N, C-alpha and C positions, 0 to 999 in steps of 0.2 A: 842362433844363438852362436858370434862368431867366437873367438878364442880369443879376441882383447875384452871380451864384452862382459861387462863385472856378473858376478853370481846373484843369483835371482832369490830374494827368500820363497819362505813358503806360500804367505799369502799373494805374492806374485806368482807365484806358479799355478797356483788357485786359479786366481782369478784369470788366468789365462786359458785353463780348463773351462770356465765358465764364462769367459765372450766365446768360446769357442761353440759349446754346446746352446748357449742361449742364440745365437745365431743362425744354426743348423732350425734352429726349434724354430725358429719366427720366419726362415725361411717356407719352412712345410704349414703354419700358419697362414702365412701369404697366400699359397696356391690352394687350399683348401676351402678358404670362406666361396671366391666367387663358386665352387664344384656346391658348396653344399648351401648357399644365400643367395646365387645371384648378384647381381648387380646391386643391388637393394638390398635391403634385410627382409627376408622371408619367415617370419616365424610363429605364426598361427597355425598349427596343424603339421608343423613340420616334423618328419620321423627321425631328424639330426640332433632333436631335441630333446633333453628331459629336465627335469628339477629334482630338485636335492633338500634345502631344509625347507622352505618357503614357496609355493606356487611362482612366486615373483624370481626366485634362485635355479637359476636356468645353469645346465649344466650337456654342453654339444660335441657331436661324437670329435671334431677335433681339438679340444680339450683333453678327450683320453688317448685318443690317436696322439698329441702329444706328447703328454705325460713319457707313454711307454717308450717312445722318441731318445728322451731325454735320459730315463731311466737308463735304454739300450748305453747311449754313446757316453755316462758317466763307468758306467759299469767296464766296458772296456777301456776308458783310460784309468779308472779308480776301482778294482772291484774288491776294494777290501773295504771303502768304504760304504758307508748307510747312506738313505735316501727317504726323507719325508720330504711328500708329496699334496699337493691339494685334493686331487682323484684318489690316489689307487692309497692313499696312506703313509703309514711305518709308525714308529717307535713311537708314543708321546714320551717315555722318558728321556731326558738329552743321555746321546754317549757321550763316552772319553775320548772318543777318535774322532774324526774327520766327519758330521753328520752336512749331505747336501741338503736344500732345502728350496723348494722348486714349485711354481707356479706355471703352468702352461701356457693360461692365458689367463691374466688380469685385466679385468673389464672385460666379462663373457657379453654382457648385455650390448655392449659398445659395439662389441664383435659380430653382433646374431644380427644389430639393426644397420651397421653399414657405418658406424662414426667413427672417423680413424682416429681412436683410443682405445688402444690395448696393444698388453706388452708382454714378453717373453721375462720372466724372473729366477736367475740360478744364483742363488749363494751357499757359500762354504762355510758352516760354522763348526768350531773348535770349543769344546765343552760349551757349547752353548752361546756361544758369541762368533759374529760372523767376522769376518780377515778377509773373507773377498767377496765380490759378487758382480753380476750384470744383470740389464735390464737392458730389453730391445724394444723400442718403440716401434713393432711390426709396419706399420703402415707406411710412415717415415721414415725407415730403414737407419734409424737413431738406435749409437751402442754405446748408454751411461757406463760407467766398471768402477771398480773403486778396486783397491788391496789397503789392506788395515796399516798405518804407519807413514804412506805412500800417496796418499791425494786420493782425487777421484777423478773422472775424466768424460771424457765426452769425444764420440768419433761418428761424425756423419758422411765419410767417406772418403774425408781428405784427409785422415792423419786426425792423431787424441790432439786433445786440446783440454787441459785443465779446468776445471773445475770452481768457480766459487761464490759462495752468497751473496746477495745484494748487499753494499753498504750502507742500508736504511736503517735509520737511529730515529723514525716518528712513529709509532706504532697506529697514528691515525690515517700514515698514509701506507699502512700494509695489505698486499694482497695473500689472502689467505684461501687454500683449498681445505676442501673438507669431503665426507662421502656421510650415504647412511647408512642403515642396515636394515638388510630385507625383512626382520622382526619387526611387526605397526607399533608395538611400543614401545623400545628401543628406539625407533624413528620418531616420535612423538616426542620422544624427550631432547634427540638432535636439534628437532627442530627448534625448540622453545631455546635452547642454549646460541644457535645461530641465529635468534631472530632479537636475543637481548645484545647478542657481540655486534649485528650491522652498524650501530652508531657509533661505533668504537675505533672501525676500520675502515681501508678506503672502500674494501667492497671482498665478495667472497668468490669461486668458484668450484663447484665441482663435477670435475673432467671423468669421473667415473671407473679408477683405474689408481688403486693408492699408492701400487709400486711408482707409476708416472710424477702423481703427484709429490711425490717424496726427492725424485732425481730435478723434479721443478724447483723445489727449495735451490737445491745442489745449483742448478743452473741457473738460478733467481730469476726464472721465469713466474715464481713466487716467490714472497718471503715467510708463506709460513704455512702447517700442513696439521692439521688434527683431525684424530679419528676415533672415535668407541670401536670395538670389536673386532681388529685383525688377528689377523690369526698367524703366524710363524711366515707364512711363505706370502703370507702379505709384503710384509714389513721386511727379512732378512737381508735381502740386497738394495731395497732402496732407504732405506732407515743406513747403512755402511754408507753407502754411496753421500748420501745429504751429511753427515757428518766427518764424512773425509774430506766434503769441499768447507765446512766450516759451520755447520749446523749446529745449532742444540739438537739434541734426539732422546728421547726419552721413550723407550718401544717396552712393550710387556713381556712377563717373563718368558721363556723360548720355551716351557713345557705347556702355555696355555693356547687358547683356544679362541672364535670370536666368539663362544655362549660365555665367555667368561670376565669380556666386554671394559678388558682394559684402554685405557687410550694411548693412542700412540702422535707422538709429537715432535715435531721439526720445525726449527724456526731459525732465523735469521740470526747470527749473536748481536747485533747491535739494537734489534729488540728484542732479547730474550726475555729479561729482565720482566720487563714490562706486559707480556707476550701469555708469559708464566703467572703472573700478579692477575690480569685479567678474566682465566682461565682457573686461577682460586676465588676472585667474585663472584664468576658463574656457578660456580661449585662443577666447574668441569672438567676437573683432575679428580676423580672417584672412578669408579667401575662404575658400568650402566648394562647390569649382569642380563643376559633373556632366563625365562623361568623353565 
């Protein structure tokens, strides 16, 4: 920063850290994928894959490696900050200072199978509120980022471009992103909601990475996203990016977990009232906890 440059706010400084760390982690993920899985996905009997909550909820060696890298990078830059990560965990209670909320690979199933839709997500929260974040679309090399009060941007390698939601005003034309739980009972309930929603919108997309879904609302690639049962690392960065791009965003409590089943919602402002009303009609704004 030159002497003539304006002072950066704390959210902007934290955004810069998030971008640096997320890009470094994305480089590691990009290198490791062919080493672990070859050109296409090799998932059955692969020693690089274990499972977590259910047999369909995987974690790979790259997930754990990448989270260790992110934690080391953050500690080198911000040694006094706390970190909450998907793989190594962290404090459940919301701290009073800065807490980094990280997902080393959002979209692990896509990563395993070679579907090019997985991301690294790094967010900074203060008192449980996201104030800065970056999401790197690993396969495409695209970085989405935001700082509270300073807008959202995308950088595909040729400079930062401001993000803005689609100027849509007809819910019947809305393209809606969603995701499904690893829990069979919750998945069945989600399927019912989607079946009832389909006649009232343009179509749905199931990309398989919530952080990217939220960034897609910000960029206008979709008009809305909703999903039950996300954890903080799924929405902490992407939710802020969508909100700073103008979306109406409703996220779960910062100390919640996937098992609580709270909905995460992001929707372009021109259809926000109609979209929320539709979710109310479908009973989709209540939690779907797992047993």
